C-alpha positions as CSV (number, residue, x, y, z in Angstrom):
1,M,124.1,-21.7,-3.9
2,N,121.7,-18.9,-4.7
3,G,123.1,-15.9,-6.6
4,F,122.7,-12.3,-5.8
5,E,119.4,-10.7,-6.7
6,S,120.8,-7.2,-7.2
7,N,124.0,-5.3,-7.3
8,S,123.2,-3.6,-3.9
9,Q,122.9,-7.0,-2.2
10,C,126.3,-8.0,-3.6
11,I,127.9,-4.7,-2.3
12,L,126.4,-5.3,1.2
13,E,128.1,-8.7,1.3
14,Y,131.5,-7.0,0.6
15,L,130.8,-4.5,3.4
16,A,130.1,-7.4,5.8
17,L,133.4,-9.1,4.7
18,F,135.5,-6.0,5.5
19,Q,133.7,-5.5,8.8
20,A,134.7,-9.0,9.7
21,L,138.3,-8.3,8.6
22,S,138.5,-5.2,10.8
23,A,137.2,-6.9,14.0
24,E,139.3,-6.8,17.1
25,E,139.6,-10.6,17.0
26,I,139.7,-11.8,13.4
27,D,138.6,-15.3,12.5
28,A,140.8,-15.7,9.4
29,E,139.2,-19.0,8.4
30,Q,135.7,-17.6,8.6
31,C,136.8,-14.5,6.5
32,R,138.2,-16.8,3.8
33,Q,135.0,-18.8,3.7
34,K,133.0,-15.6,3.4
35,W,135.2,-14.4,0.6
36,H,134.8,-17.7,-1.4
37,M,131.0,-17.7,-0.8
38,I,130.8,-14.2,-2.3
39,L,132.7,-15.4,-5.4
40,E,130.4,-18.4,-5.8
41,R,127.3,-16.3,-5.4
42,E,128.6,-13.9,-8.1
43,Q,129.1,-16.8,-10.5
44,S,125.6,-18.1,-9.8
45,S,124.0,-14.7,-10.4
46,D,122.8,-15.3,-14.0
47,G,120.9,-12.4,-15.6
48,V,121.8,-9.9,-12.9
49,Q,124.3,-7.1,-13.6
50,L,126.9,-7.0,-10.8
51,A,129.5,-4.3,-10.7
52,P,132.4,-6.0,-8.7
53,P,133.0,-9.0,-11.1
54,F,132.6,-6.7,-14.1
55,L,135.2,-4.3,-12.7
56,R,137.6,-7.2,-12.0
57,Q,137.2,-8.4,-15.6
58,Q,137.5,-5.0,-17.4
59,F,140.6,-4.0,-15.4
60,Q,142.1,-7.5,-15.4
61,L,142.7,-7.3,-11.6
62,G,144.4,-10.0,-9.6
63,E,143.0,-11.1,-6.3
64,R,145.1,-8.7,-4.2
65,D,144.4,-5.6,-6.3
66,F,140.7,-6.4,-6.6
67,L,140.4,-6.8,-2.8
68,L,142.3,-3.5,-2.3
69,A,139.8,-1.8,-4.6
70,M,136.8,-3.2,-2.7
71,A,138.5,-2.3,0.6
72,A,138.6,1.3,-0.7
73,L,134.9,1.1,-1.4
74,A,134.0,-0.3,2.0
75,L,136.0,2.4,3.8
76,E,134.2,5.0,1.6
77,M,130.7,3.7,2.4
78,D,131.0,2.4,6.0
79,G,131.7,5.1,8.6
80,G,132.3,2.4,11.3
81,L,135.3,1.1,9.3
82,R,136.7,4.6,8.9
83,N,136.4,5.3,12.6
84,T,138.1,2.0,13.5
85,F,141.0,2.9,11.2
86,R,141.3,6.4,12.7
87,R,141.2,5.1,16.3
88,K,144.0,2.7,15.6
89,Y,146.3,4.8,13.5
90,A,145.3,8.5,14.2
91,L,145.3,9.3,10.5
92,A,142.6,11.1,8.5
93,L,142.7,8.7,5.4
94,P,143.3,5.0,5.2
95,T,146.4,4.0,3.3
96,I,147.3,1.2,1.0
97,E,149.6,-0.2,3.8
98,Y,146.6,-0.4,6.1
99,S,144.5,-2.1,3.5
100,L,147.2,-4.7,2.8
101,Q,147.1,-5.5,6.5
102,L,143.2,-5.6,6.4
103,I,143.1,-8.2,3.6
104,S,146.1,-10.2,4.8
105,P,143.9,-13.1,6.2
106,I,142.6,-13.6,2.7
107,C,145.5,-12.5,0.6
108,P,148.9,-12.3,2.4
109,S,151.4,-9.8,1.0
110,S,154.7,-11.0,-0.6
111,C,158.1,-9.5,-1.0
112,E,157.1,-8.3,-4.5
113,T,154.1,-6.4,-3.3
114,L,155.9,-3.1,-2.8
115,A,157.6,-3.1,-6.2
116,E,154.3,-4.0,-7.9
117,L,152.4,-1.2,-6.2
118,A,155.1,1.3,-7.1
119,G,154.6,0.5,-10.8
120,D,151.9,1.6,-13.1
121,T,149.3,-0.9,-12.2
122,M,145.6,-0.5,-13.1
123,L,144.9,-0.2,-9.4
124,C,147.3,2.6,-8.6
125,G,147.2,4.2,-12.0
126,L,143.4,4.3,-12.7
127,L,141.3,2.9,-9.9
128,L,142.7,5.0,-7.0
129,T,143.2,8.7,-6.8
130,T,145.6,10.6,-4.6
131,A,146.1,14.1,-3.3
132,E,149.7,14.1,-4.5
133,L,151.3,12.9,-7.7
134,T,154.5,11.6,-6.1
135,A,153.3,9.9,-2.9
136,Y,155.2,6.8,-1.5
137,P,153.2,3.8,-2.7
138,L,152.3,2.3,0.7
139,E,151.5,5.7,2.1
140,R,149.1,6.6,-0.7
141,P,145.5,7.2,0.5
142,L,143.2,4.4,-0.5
143,I,140.6,6.5,-2.3
144,L,138.6,5.2,-5.3
145,C,138.3,7.5,-8.3
146,R,134.8,9.0,-8.7
147,T,134.1,7.0,-11.9
148,V,134.7,3.6,-10.3
149,L,132.9,4.6,-7.1
150,A,129.8,5.6,-9.0
151,F,129.9,2.4,-11.1
152,L,130.3,0.1,-8.1
153,T,127.6,1.7,-6.0
154,G,125.0,2.5,-8.6
155,L,126.1,1.2,-12.0
156,S,126.1,4.8,-13.1
157,M,128.7,7.3,-14.4
158,A,130.2,10.2,-12.5
159,E,130.6,13.6,-14.0
160,I,134.2,14.2,-15.2
161,P,135.5,17.7,-16.0
162,G,136.2,18.1,-19.8
163,C,134.5,14.8,-20.7
164,T,131.2,13.6,-22.2
165,P,130.4,9.8,-22.6
166,L,128.8,9.1,-26.0
167,M,126.8,6.0,-25.5
168,A,125.9,3.6,-28.4
169,D,122.4,4.4,-29.7
170,E,120.1,3.6,-32.5
171,T,121.0,6.7,-34.6
172,Q,120.3,6.0,-38.2
173,W,123.6,5.2,-40.0
174,L,123.8,6.9,-43.4
175,P,126.2,4.7,-45.5
176,L,128.3,7.5,-47.0
177,H,131.7,6.6,-45.5
178,E,131.9,2.9,-45.7
179,R,135.5,2.9,-46.8
180,E,136.5,5.1,-43.8
181,L,134.4,2.9,-41.5
182,A,136.4,-0.2,-42.6
183,Q,139.6,1.8,-41.8
184,V,138.4,2.6,-38.3
185,E,137.3,-1.0,-37.6
186,S,140.8,-2.2,-38.8
187,W,142.5,0.2,-36.4
188,Q,140.3,-1.0,-33.6
189,A,141.2,-4.6,-34.2
190,F,144.9,-4.3,-35.0
191,G,146.4,-0.8,-34.5
192,M,145.5,0.1,-30.9
193,E,149.0,1.1,-30.0
194,N,148.7,4.0,-32.5
195,T,146.6,7.1,-32.1
196,L,144.0,7.3,-34.9
197,Y,143.8,10.8,-36.5
198,L,140.4,11.5,-38.0
199,C,140.9,14.5,-40.3
200,A,137.8,16.4,-41.3
201,P,135.9,19.6,-40.6
202,A,133.5,19.8,-37.7
203,G,130.2,18.2,-38.5
204,A,131.7,15.7,-41.0
205,G,130.6,12.7,-38.8
206,R,133.8,11.7,-37.1
207,K,132.3,10.9,-33.7
208,T,129.4,9.1,-35.4
209,L,131.9,7.0,-37.4
210,L,133.7,6.0,-34.2
211,R,130.4,5.1,-32.4
212,R,129.4,3.0,-35.4
213,A,132.7,1.2,-35.3
214,C,133.3,0.9,-31.6
215,G,129.9,1.4,-29.8
216,H,130.5,3.6,-26.8
217,V,133.0,6.6,-27.1
218,V,134.4,8.8,-24.4
219,W,134.5,12.3,-25.8
220,A,137.4,14.2,-24.1
221,K,137.9,18.0,-24.3
222,P,141.5,18.8,-23.5
223,E,141.0,22.5,-24.2
224,E,138.6,22.8,-21.2
225,L,141.3,21.3,-18.9
226,S,144.2,23.5,-20.2
227,Q,143.6,26.2,-17.6
228,S,143.4,23.7,-14.7
229,S,146.2,22.8,-12.3
230,L,148.5,19.9,-13.3
231,L,147.0,17.8,-10.5
232,D,143.4,18.5,-11.6
233,Q,144.4,17.7,-15.2
234,D,146.0,14.4,-14.1
235,H,142.9,13.4,-12.0
236,A,140.5,14.2,-14.9
237,L,142.5,12.3,-17.5
238,R,142.8,9.3,-15.3
239,E,139.1,9.4,-14.6
240,M,138.5,9.4,-18.4
241,A,140.8,6.5,-18.8
242,A,139.0,4.6,-16.1
243,L,135.7,5.3,-17.8
244,A,137.0,4.2,-21.2
245,T,138.2,0.9,-19.6
246,L,134.9,0.3,-17.9
247,L,133.0,0.9,-21.2
248,D,135.6,-0.9,-23.3
249,A,135.5,2.3,-25.4
250,P,138.0,4.5,-27.2
251,I,138.7,8.1,-26.1
252,C,138.3,10.7,-28.8
253,A,139.6,14.2,-28.4
254,A,140.4,17.4,-30.3
255,P,143.9,18.4,-29.3
256,D,144.3,21.6,-27.2
257,P,146.2,24.5,-28.9
258,D,149.6,23.7,-27.5
259,R,148.8,19.9,-27.2
260,S,150.1,19.7,-23.7
261,V,147.0,18.1,-22.2
262,F,146.5,15.9,-25.3
263,R,150.1,14.6,-25.0
264,Q,149.4,13.6,-21.3
265,L,146.2,11.8,-22.5
266,E,148.1,10.1,-25.3
267,R,150.8,8.8,-22.8
268,L,148.1,7.6,-20.4
269,C,146.2,5.7,-23.2
270,R,149.4,4.1,-24.5
271,Q,150.4,3.1,-21.0
272,Y,147.1,1.3,-20.2
273,G,146.2,0.1,-23.7
274,I,143.3,2.4,-24.3
275,L,142.3,3.3,-27.8
276,L,142.7,7.1,-28.6
277,A,141.3,9.0,-31.6
278,A,142.4,12.5,-32.3
279,L,139.9,14.8,-34.1
280,V,141.7,17.3,-36.3
281,E,140.5,19.7,-39.0
282,E,143.7,20.5,-40.9
283,D,146.6,18.4,-42.3
284,Q,149.0,20.6,-40.4
285,A,147.7,19.1,-37.1
286,L,148.8,15.5,-38.1
287,E,151.9,15.7,-35.9
288,G,153.5,12.2,-35.7
289,A,150.4,10.6,-37.1
290,K,150.8,6.9,-38.2
291,E,147.1,6.1,-38.5
292,V,145.1,8.7,-40.5
293,V,141.5,8.5,-41.8
294,R,140.4,11.5,-43.9
295,L,136.7,12.1,-44.3
296,P,135.4,14.1,-47.3
297,R,135.3,17.8,-46.4
298,Q,131.9,18.1,-48.0
299,L,129.1,16.0,-49.5
300,S,128.6,16.0,-53.2
301,A,125.2,17.1,-54.6
302,E,124.2,13.5,-55.0
303,Q,125.1,12.7,-51.5
304,R,123.2,15.7,-50.1
305,R,120.1,14.5,-51.9
306,E,120.7,10.9,-50.6
307,V,121.0,12.1,-47.0
308,W,118.1,14.5,-47.4
309,A,115.8,11.7,-48.7
310,A,116.8,9.4,-45.8
311,I,116.2,11.9,-43.0
312,V,113.3,13.9,-44.6
313,P,111.3,11.2,-46.4
314,Q,108.2,13.4,-46.5
315,A,110.1,16.2,-48.3
316,K,108.9,17.4,-51.8
317,P,111.2,16.9,-54.8
318,D,114.2,19.2,-55.2
319,T,114.1,20.5,-51.6
320,A,117.6,19.3,-50.6
321,P,119.8,22.2,-49.5
322,K,122.7,23.4,-51.6
323,G,126.2,24.3,-50.6
324,A,129.5,22.5,-49.6
325,M,127.9,21.0,-46.5
326,T,129.0,18.3,-44.1
327,I,126.6,15.6,-43.1
328,G,126.2,17.4,-39.7
329,A,125.1,20.6,-41.5
330,V,122.6,18.7,-43.6
331,L,121.2,17.1,-40.5
332,E,120.9,20.5,-38.7
333,T,119.2,22.0,-41.8
334,A,116.8,19.1,-41.9
335,R,115.8,19.5,-38.3
336,L,115.1,23.2,-38.8
337,A,113.2,22.6,-42.0
338,L,111.0,20.0,-40.3
339,R,110.3,22.4,-37.5
340,T,109.4,25.2,-39.9
341,A,107.1,22.8,-41.8
342,A,105.4,21.8,-38.5
343,V,104.9,25.4,-37.4
344,N,103.2,26.1,-40.7
345,E,101.1,23.0,-40.4
346,R,102.6,21.4,-43.5
347,Q,102.9,17.6,-43.8
348,A,105.7,17.7,-46.3
349,V,108.8,19.9,-46.3
350,T,108.9,22.5,-49.1
351,M,111.6,24.5,-50.7
352,E,110.6,27.5,-48.7
353,D,111.1,25.4,-45.5
354,T,114.6,24.6,-46.6
355,R,115.4,28.2,-47.4
356,Q,114.2,29.3,-44.0
357,A,116.3,26.6,-42.4
358,M,119.4,27.8,-44.3
359,L,118.8,31.4,-43.3
360,Q,118.5,30.3,-39.6
361,R,121.7,28.3,-39.9
362,G,123.4,31.3,-41.5
363,G,123.3,33.1,-38.2
364,A,126.6,31.5,-37.1
365,L,129.2,32.8,-39.5
366,E,132.9,33.6,-39.0
367,F,134.8,36.7,-40.1
368,G,131.8,38.3,-41.8
369,V,128.8,40.5,-41.1
370,R,125.4,39.1,-42.1
371,Y,123.1,41.4,-43.9
372,Q,119.3,41.3,-43.9
373,T,118.0,40.6,-47.5
374,D,114.7,42.4,-47.6
375,V,115.2,44.1,-51.0
376,T,114.2,42.4,-54.2
377,L,115.2,42.9,-57.8
378,E,111.8,44.3,-58.5
379,D,112.4,47.0,-55.9
380,M,115.5,48.2,-57.6
381,V,115.5,50.9,-60.3
382,L,118.0,49.6,-62.9
383,P,118.8,49.7,-66.6
384,D,117.4,46.8,-68.5
385,N,120.8,45.4,-69.3
386,V,121.9,45.4,-65.7
387,R,118.7,43.7,-64.5
388,E,119.1,41.0,-67.2
389,Q,122.6,40.3,-66.0
390,L,121.5,40.0,-62.3
391,E,118.6,37.6,-63.3
392,L,121.1,35.6,-65.3
393,I,123.4,35.2,-62.3
394,C,120.4,33.9,-60.3
395,Q,119.6,31.4,-63.1
396,A,123.2,30.3,-63.2
397,V,123.0,29.4,-59.5
398,L,119.8,27.4,-59.9
399,C,121.0,25.3,-62.8
400,G,124.7,25.1,-61.9
401,D,124.6,21.4,-60.8
402,K,122.8,20.3,-64.0
403,L,125.4,21.5,-66.5
404,A,127.0,18.0,-66.5
405,E,123.8,16.5,-67.8
406,W,124.3,18.6,-71.0
407,G,127.7,17.1,-71.6
408,L,129.5,20.3,-70.5
409,P,132.9,20.0,-68.7
410,R,132.5,19.4,-65.0
411,Q,132.3,22.7,-63.2
412,R,131.7,23.7,-59.6
413,E,128.3,24.9,-58.6
414,G,129.5,28.3,-57.6
415,V,129.2,31.6,-59.5
416,T,131.6,34.6,-59.3
417,A,130.7,38.1,-60.3
418,V,132.2,41.6,-60.0
419,F,130.0,44.6,-59.7
420,H,131.9,47.8,-60.5
421,G,130.9,51.4,-60.8
422,P,130.7,54.7,-58.8
423,S,129.7,54.7,-55.1
424,G,126.0,54.6,-54.4
425,T,124.9,53.0,-57.6
426,G,123.4,49.9,-55.9
427,K,126.1,47.3,-56.0
428,T,125.6,46.1,-52.4
429,M,121.8,46.3,-52.8
430,A,122.0,44.2,-55.9
431,A,123.9,41.5,-53.9
432,S,121.2,41.7,-51.3
433,A,118.5,41.3,-53.9
434,I,120.2,38.2,-55.4
435,A,120.4,36.6,-52.0
436,N,116.7,37.4,-51.4
437,Q,115.8,36.0,-54.8
438,L,117.6,32.7,-54.0
439,G,116.6,32.5,-50.4
440,M,120.3,32.5,-49.2
441,P,122.1,34.4,-46.4
442,L,124.2,37.4,-47.5
443,L,127.6,37.6,-45.8
444,R,129.8,40.6,-46.2
445,A,133.5,39.8,-45.6
446,D,134.7,41.9,-42.6
447,L,138.1,43.1,-43.6
448,S,138.8,44.4,-40.1
449,Q,138.7,40.8,-38.8
450,I,140.3,39.2,-41.8
451,M,143.5,41.3,-42.3
452,D,146.2,40.4,-39.8
453,K,149.7,41.8,-39.4
454,Y,151.1,38.3,-38.6
455,V,152.3,36.1,-41.4
456,G,149.9,33.4,-42.4
457,E,147.0,34.6,-40.1
458,T,145.2,36.5,-43.0
459,E,145.1,33.2,-45.0
460,K,143.8,31.3,-42.0
461,H,141.0,33.9,-41.5
462,L,140.1,33.8,-45.2
463,G,140.0,30.0,-45.0
464,R,137.6,30.0,-42.1
465,L,135.4,32.7,-43.9
466,F,135.1,30.6,-47.0
467,R,134.5,27.4,-45.1
468,S,131.7,28.9,-43.1
469,A,130.2,30.6,-46.2
470,R,130.4,27.3,-48.1
471,E,128.6,25.3,-45.5
472,N,125.9,27.9,-45.1
473,H,125.6,28.3,-48.9
474,C,125.9,32.1,-48.7
475,V,126.1,34.9,-51.1
476,L,129.6,36.1,-50.1
477,L,130.1,39.8,-50.7
478,F,133.5,41.5,-50.8
479,D,132.9,45.2,-50.6
480,E,135.8,47.4,-51.8
481,A,137.2,44.2,-53.2
482,D,140.2,45.7,-54.9
483,S,141.9,46.1,-51.5
484,L,142.0,42.3,-51.3
485,F,142.1,41.3,-55.0
486,G,144.5,44.0,-56.1
487,K,147.4,43.6,-58.5
488,R,150.3,41.6,-57.3
489,A,153.4,43.8,-56.9
490,Q,157.1,43.2,-57.9
491,V,158.8,41.6,-54.9
492,S,161.1,44.2,-53.4
493,S,160.6,43.3,-49.7
494,G,159.3,40.6,-47.4
495,H,156.1,42.5,-47.1
496,D,155.5,42.4,-50.9
497,K,156.2,38.6,-50.8
498,Y,153.6,37.8,-48.2
499,A,151.1,40.3,-49.6
500,N,151.4,38.4,-53.0
501,L,150.9,35.1,-51.1
502,S,147.7,36.4,-49.6
503,T,146.4,37.5,-53.0
504,S,147.3,34.1,-54.6
505,Y,145.6,32.2,-51.8
506,L,142.5,34.4,-52.2
507,L,142.4,33.8,-55.9
508,Q,142.5,30.0,-55.3
509,E,139.7,30.2,-52.7
510,I,137.4,32.4,-54.8
511,E,137.8,30.1,-57.8
512,Q,136.9,27.0,-55.8
513,Y,134.0,28.6,-53.9
514,D,130.8,26.7,-54.4
515,G,128.4,29.5,-53.6
516,I,127.9,32.9,-55.0
517,A,130.8,35.3,-54.6
518,V,130.1,39.0,-55.4
519,L,132.9,41.5,-55.5
520,S,132.1,45.2,-55.6
521,T,134.6,47.9,-56.5
522,N,134.8,51.5,-57.7
523,L,137.9,50.8,-59.7
524,L,137.9,47.7,-61.9
525,S,141.4,48.6,-63.2
526,N,142.9,47.9,-59.8
527,F,142.0,44.1,-60.0
528,D,144.7,41.5,-60.7
529,E,144.4,40.5,-64.3
530,A,144.7,36.8,-63.5
531,F,141.7,37.1,-61.3
532,L,139.6,39.0,-63.9
533,R,140.0,36.1,-66.3
534,R,138.4,33.8,-63.8
535,L,135.3,35.8,-63.3
536,Q,132.1,34.6,-64.9
537,Y,130.1,37.8,-64.8
538,I,131.2,41.5,-64.9
539,V,128.4,43.9,-64.3
540,R,128.8,47.6,-64.6
541,F,126.6,49.9,-62.4
542,G,126.7,53.4,-63.9
543,L,125.0,56.5,-62.7
544,P,121.3,56.5,-63.6
545,D,120.1,58.6,-66.5
546,A,117.4,61.3,-66.1
547,T,114.5,58.9,-66.7
548,L,115.8,56.5,-64.0
549,R,116.5,59.4,-61.6
550,E,112.9,60.5,-62.0
551,T,111.7,57.0,-61.2
552,L,113.9,57.0,-58.1
553,W,112.5,60.3,-56.9
554,R,108.9,59.1,-57.4
555,Q,109.7,55.9,-55.6
556,A,111.4,57.6,-52.7
557,L,108.7,60.4,-52.4
558,P,105.3,59.3,-53.7
559,P,102.6,62.0,-54.0
560,E,100.8,60.9,-50.9
561,R,103.9,61.8,-48.8
562,C,104.2,65.3,-50.3
563,A,102.4,68.5,-49.2
564,E,102.3,69.7,-52.8
565,E,102.9,68.4,-56.3
566,L,106.7,68.0,-56.9
567,P,108.5,68.7,-60.1
568,Y,109.9,65.2,-60.5
569,A,111.3,65.8,-64.0
570,Q,113.2,68.9,-62.8
571,L,114.5,67.1,-59.7
572,A,115.8,64.4,-62.0
573,Q,118.1,67.0,-63.6
574,A,120.4,66.8,-60.6
575,E,123.0,64.2,-61.5
576,L,123.0,62.0,-58.4
577,S,123.4,58.3,-57.6
578,P,120.5,56.4,-56.2
579,A,122.2,56.4,-52.7
580,R,122.5,60.2,-52.8
581,I,118.9,60.7,-54.0
582,L,117.8,58.7,-50.9
583,A,120.2,60.8,-48.7
584,A,118.5,64.0,-50.0
585,V,115.0,62.6,-49.3
586,R,116.1,61.5,-45.9
587,G,117.4,65.0,-45.1
588,A,114.0,66.5,-46.2
589,V,112.1,64.0,-44.1
590,V,114.2,64.8,-41.0
591,E,113.5,68.5,-41.4
592,T,109.8,67.8,-41.9
593,L,109.6,65.8,-38.7
594,G,111.7,68.3,-36.8
595,N,109.2,71.0,-37.7
596,K,106.3,68.7,-36.7
597,R,104.8,68.5,-40.2
598,E,103.3,65.4,-41.6
599,K,104.2,65.8,-45.3
600,V,107.3,67.0,-47.2
601,D,107.1,70.3,-49.0
602,L,109.3,71.5,-51.9
603,A,111.2,74.0,-49.8
604,S,112.5,71.2,-47.4
605,L,113.3,69.0,-50.4
606,L,115.3,71.7,-52.2
607,T,117.2,72.6,-49.0
608,A,118.2,68.9,-48.6
609,L,119.1,68.6,-52.3
610,R,121.3,71.7,-52.2
611,L,123.2,70.3,-49.2
612,E,123.7,67.0,-50.9
613,L,125.0,68.6,-54.1
614,E,127.4,70.8,-52.2
615,K,129.1,67.7,-50.9
616,G,130.4,67.3,-54.5
617,N,130.9,71.0,-55.1
618,K,127.9,71.2,-57.3
619,S,125.0,73.6,-57.4
620,L,121.3,73.2,-58.1
621,P,120.4,72.7,-61.8
622,K,119.1,75.8,-63.5
623,P,115.4,74.7,-63.6
624,L,115.4,74.2,-59.8
625,A,117.3,77.5,-59.2
626,E,114.5,79.2,-61.3
627,L,111.9,77.7,-59.0
628,C,113.7,79.3,-56.0
629,K,113.9,82.7,-57.7
630,T,110.2,82.7,-58.5
631,G,109.4,81.7,-54.9
632,K,107.7,78.4,-56.0
633,G,110.4,76.6,-54.0
634,G,109.5,78.4,-50.8
635,N,110.7,81.6,-49.1
636,E,113.0,79.9,-46.7
637,Y,115.3,78.7,-49.5
638,G,115.5,82.1,-51.1
639,R,116.9,83.8,-48.0
């Protein structure tokens, strides 16, 4: 007997079978012959993908349950069959009871049928959907779930809320987690009754690992369903389970915050023998876990270079990104670096392409404010000793991962430094210049987001800040750092206890940070002594001397911007920080623009300087006051 030439031809034969079963005068023998003919043709259809026999095999359906499923399909597709049912029974939807009568010439019901249909069978639990969760078995509407309907009619997949199928593909496998892969394969073969917990940060390759071990994966998102009604949640989870059964694939999911939807999914998977993997980021989420696979939280420097060489073979030497990155972060950086190289018409990826990619990735950072790093060390007016220390910090970052080659004790790649001194002396600008010099994003910790009145929340926020900064290889700036790294107090209340815990946690994190951590403060004496011992560099930013102040004035107001020759040496006699000198210049420029002049004159500058000095209860230095008395500073100031 000739087999079917296509899935559509096979489905049409099933429709013809059920049309014969619903006729006014049924020829039972003819219907049985037609049924057996369909089965024989399916067996003879070599090389043709047919949905009905595959469905029967995957769900391990007996003859009765399979015929009920195909009856649901026929009633869905054939309007004539639906009209016949409605005319006979005056009901809107066909029921399981009606379908049992429909298939009775082929498969008569037995006394056990009711009990079996009331149980958690594949048919009633996954293949059929219902408008009510607690319907009487025989009165349940015979409606195929959308997943099975789409598969039977078009060998396709329906859209399921909160679900994305991840099909097996030819994605390059980077052999970094071979031991973890063997663990997952063992779980797939022998531990399917247990939920597998994959513990790692996002981007560590958990879903890729599952796809490598299992092929297809059904990616469920319980959090997206948490706001839906219980009935909608139940429908979506059963659709996911049906899809996983069709694909012979595990379901993987990140538990929702209160785990209510995830627990429903876990019960469903256990009930129908479906593999379930939970993706978690912290050990605290391993509730009741029996099977746990932990992926490394970050790649080592050697692994980063290995991955980079595999996915960017045309890259120049020493272009691999730095930072405590996951494999996903390296892949994203590679994609951006390749795009940057292509835009600039370069055949090979350069270090500049990698830096630009890191800066683009640094746009998504938690609990911090990203700063633009336009200033350079050459732009800053600094004492020689401070400049040397800043350049040494940059050099320490560049050679940090090579210290082991010199036989030095193994150290982290990170660098910690504290910049201390009066306000406005350039501490924040120096951190920006370092980030610019190294081609790294600058992230300032946002204390308004980090600090939390609830116990334990501050530590969580700090953890996420450091994790994000590590992955993006940031220069992490803690402005006014003594408020976070202050001395621990004697415990006299619960508040002191938890404040000390936050400080201790912060000390641990800053010591383990693999990037550059810069702390700025006006009062170094306020720091915890245990922390000061851990610092690698302590840089003091003092007020500039007269020579440096003169340079700052000349840099801020070059001669071409001035209406007359300025007495730079006399202006430098005013003891101001670099920030306050810029503030005075800004005030003079604002007055100049307000009076619709194109260049700054001495009168405007002296007025702005006087206002700036008065903020600190200071007056103009004597040489500048003499200029005003003689009128060389302008008549307006002398009034």
